[in-house]
Phi, psi and omega in degrees: 000316180297323179296322179294318179297316179297318180296320179297318180297315179296318179298318180297316179297318179297320180294319180297316179296326182292331181280344181270156176250128180238127180240130178251130181216184179168185179205157177210148180206156173226136185231142173243127181236124179281355176065011167060215187287157179250008180206197180076217185293335182240130179258118178227161181282349176081350181283133179288155181225151174236128181231162179217162181209141178212137181221149177236136177236146179228124181237122178244132182229131172218120184062234181262015182246132180230135176241131178242130176230143179216144181230139169272117189245014181264359178271192181291334176213142180301142179227140181289131175230358174221134176201106183208160176215137176232146180202170177229143174231097185062233180278359182268140174248132182243130178233127181241128174244106183251019173251125180269101184284138176270110184262008179294150186227117178290149179296142177277112187269022174279122181280133177247158185306123177077004183240142178286162176296147170074175177049045185231010185245358174073007182281177180282130182291314180220142180273113180241016184243131173268113185256017169294143186200160171230122180237144179234129181228154180236125176247125182230127179289141177219092185066235179271003183245166175232131178256128179243144178221129178243174187288352175274353180097357179289138178242128182238132175244123182219157179174174179236125180228126179052039177083001179252123179265124184235139176223133178230129179241125176262121185218154176295335180276001182120133180286152177222144180224135178226149179219142179221139180203154173256114185230121177052044178081006180244138174265117186241132175231139178227132181227132173243113182247104178054043176095349179259123185254134174231156179212160178212142179232132178230141178206169179239125181235116178052044177082003179252123178274121184241134175233145178220136179231176186292345176275010180065027175267136181234135179227135176234129180236129181207166181253141178223111177045051177087355178258152172256124182247129178236119177249123182233137175239128178247129185285169181298141178254129180279155177286138179227126177277128182295133177287341179233072186297343179279342182241338181228147176289155171282142179270124181271161174295144177221130180294157175294151180209163181231140175240144175235118182241130178239124181230154181211134176280128182265159179295340178287350183098349178271167176239130179252130182227143175235128183234127176250131182242120182288344183298317179232016180054040183261150176237127180240129175251132184223129173248129184220158177214143177229144181218000000 
C-alpha cells in the first residue's frame, strides 16, 4: 500500500511538472578596456584591464503564474540576483519580490579636474532598506479607462484617447502623470513626477533613429554595412551637494562626453562591440553572447 501511495505521489509530481514550462537562459561577456588617458581631466593608471561577466536565468510558467530566478555565476560562488513571482487571482494581480537587492554604491575614485577623489556619483552610501515585498493590485475597466488600486494605497487611472496614452498615479509619495503619443512621425513622452517634468522625443530620419530628452542627451542609431552604430552625447553634469550626506554620496561635476559604439552579430552567435568614450579617450572591446 505504501508503495502505491509513493508511486501515486511521484506520478502526480511528474504530471504537474509536465504541465509547466521551464526556460533556461543566460548571458556571458568578456571586455577589454585600454583605460584611456592617464592625465588631463581624468586621472587613470593607464593599465589596460580585462573583465568578464556571466549570468544564468531560470523562468518557470504554469497557467497564470510565472517565477523568475537569476544567478550571477562569474564569482567564486553563484549568488542570487533575481527572484520574483507573479500570478493572478481573478481580477487581482500578485507580485512577489523575494530578492533583497543591495543598493549601496561605492564612491567612484576617479579624480576629475578640480574635484577630490570619491563621493562623486550620488549613490547610496549604505543599504539599510529591505526591498523584499508582496504587492497586490486590482485593475478594473471603466469605459475607455482602467482604474488600478494596490495594497500601498496608490490609485492609477490609465487609458488611451485619440492616440494619446495617459497614466496618472495618486500616491502618498507624490503624484505622477505621464503621456505618450505619436505625432507627425515623432514619438513623444512627457512625465511629471511630483512636480518634476521630463520629456523625450524620438524619430527616424533617413534610416537613423534619433532621440532627444530633457537632460540634453542625444542618441542616434543607424546601420552601416551590417554593423549597428550608436552615437550618444551626454551633457555636462553639475555638482550637487547631498542633502543627506550621511546616507548618500555628493554628486560631482562631470564634463560632457560622447560615446560611439559599433556592434556586429557574428556567425558564431556572439556579438562583438567596440565603444569609444571621449570623456577619458578610452576604447572598450566586448564580446558577448545570450541564450
